[in-house]
C-alpha positions in Angstrom: 25.0 -14.5 -1.1 21.5 -13.5 -0.1 19.8 -14.9 3.0 16.0 -15.5 2.8 15.6 -14.3 6.3 16.7 -10.8 5.1 13.6 -10.6 2.9 11.2 -11.3 5.8 10.0 -14.7 4.6 8.4 -16.9 7.3 10.6 -19.9 8.2 7.9 -22.4 7.2 7.9 -21.0 3.6 11.6 -21.5 3.1 12.4 -24.4 0.7 15.2 -26.9 1.4 18.0 -26.5 -1.0 17.9 -28.8 -4.0 14.0 -29.0 -4.0 12.2 -27.1 -6.8 8.8 -25.7 -6.3 6.3 -26.5 -9.0 2.8 -25.1 -9.8 1.1 -27.5 -7.5 3.2 -26.4 -4.6 2.3 -22.8 -5.4 -1.4 -23.6 -5.6 -1.4 -25.5 -2.3 0.6 -22.7 -0.7 -1.8 -20.0 -2.0 -4.9 -21.9 -0.9 -3.3 -22.6 2.5 -2.3 -18.9 2.9 -5.8 -17.7 2.0 -7.3 -20.2 4.5 -4.9 -18.9 7.2 -6.0 -15.3 6.6 -9.7 -16.0 6.5 -10.1 -15.0 10.2 -9.0 -11.4 9.3 -11.0 -10.9 6.1 -13.8 -9.1 8.0 -11.5 -6.8 10.0 -12.2 -3.2 9.0 -9.2 -1.0 8.0 -9.0 2.6 7.1 -7.2 3.4 3.7 -6.0 6.9 2.9 -4.5 8.1 -0.4 -2.6 11.3 0.3 -2.1 13.6 -2.7 0.0 16.0 -0.7 0.2 18.4 2.2 0.0 22.1 2.8 0.5 24.3 5.9 -1.8 27.1 6.7 -2.4 29.4 9.7 -5.9 29.2 11.1 -6.6 32.7 9.9 -5.7 31.8 6.3 -7.8 28.6 6.6 -10.9 30.7 7.6 -10.4 32.8 4.5 -10.7 29.9 2.1 -13.7 29.9 -0.1 -15.3 27.5 -2.6 -13.0 27.3 -5.7 -9.9 28.3 -3.9 -6.8 26.6 -5.2 -4.5 25.2 -2.5 -0.9 24.5 -3.4 0.4 21.1 -2.2 4.0 19.9 -1.6 3.9 17.5 -4.6 4.4 18.0 -8.3 2.0 16.8 -11.0 2.6 13.2 -11.9 4.5 12.5 -8.6 3.4 9.3 -6.8 0.9 9.6 -4.0 1.2 7.9 -0.6 -1.2 5.1 0.4 -1.7 4.5 4.1 -3.5 1.7 5.8 -4.5 2.5 9.4 -2.0 5.5 9.4 0.9 3.3 8.2 2.5 3.9 4.8 2.2 0.7 2.8 2.4 1.8 -0.8 2.8 4.5 -3.4 0.6 4.9 -6.4 -1.0 6.9 -9.1 -4.4 8.5 -9.4 -6.6 6.9 -12.1 -10.0 7.6 -13.5 -12.4 4.6 -13.4 -15.6 5.4 -15.2 -16.7 8.6 -13.4 -14.8 8.0 -10.2 -11.2 8.5 -9.0 -9.2 5.5 -8.0 -5.6 4.7 -7.1 -3.4 2.1 -8.7 -0.5 0.9 -6.6 2.9 1.1 -8.3 5.2 0.4 -5.4 4.7 -1.6 -2.2 6.7 -0.2 0.8 8.5 -2.9 2.8 7.9 -2.4 6.5 11.0 -1.9 8.6 11.1 -3.8 11.8 
């Protein structure tokens, strides 16, 4: 038997047993959630998409030139890490959008408390 509190749901979003949610409940809940979050919409955050890591000595770093290939600790096609304010929040894939690189999220990382 699963307990909703294990999934991190706020207590005010738990439904009493026997009551079914319908589309109107979802619409009201979504509108109310958006209104509750409105105060933080303009808060800036830093998002980083990390392709991989590599370790170098400073002497080797100084020898790098334009066009040098640097080997990373990830394989081709492996998911990249997506950080928000230095906290891992998702994994994803690199995509090409018109002439720019982008990231599509494939997995949301559940925060441990």
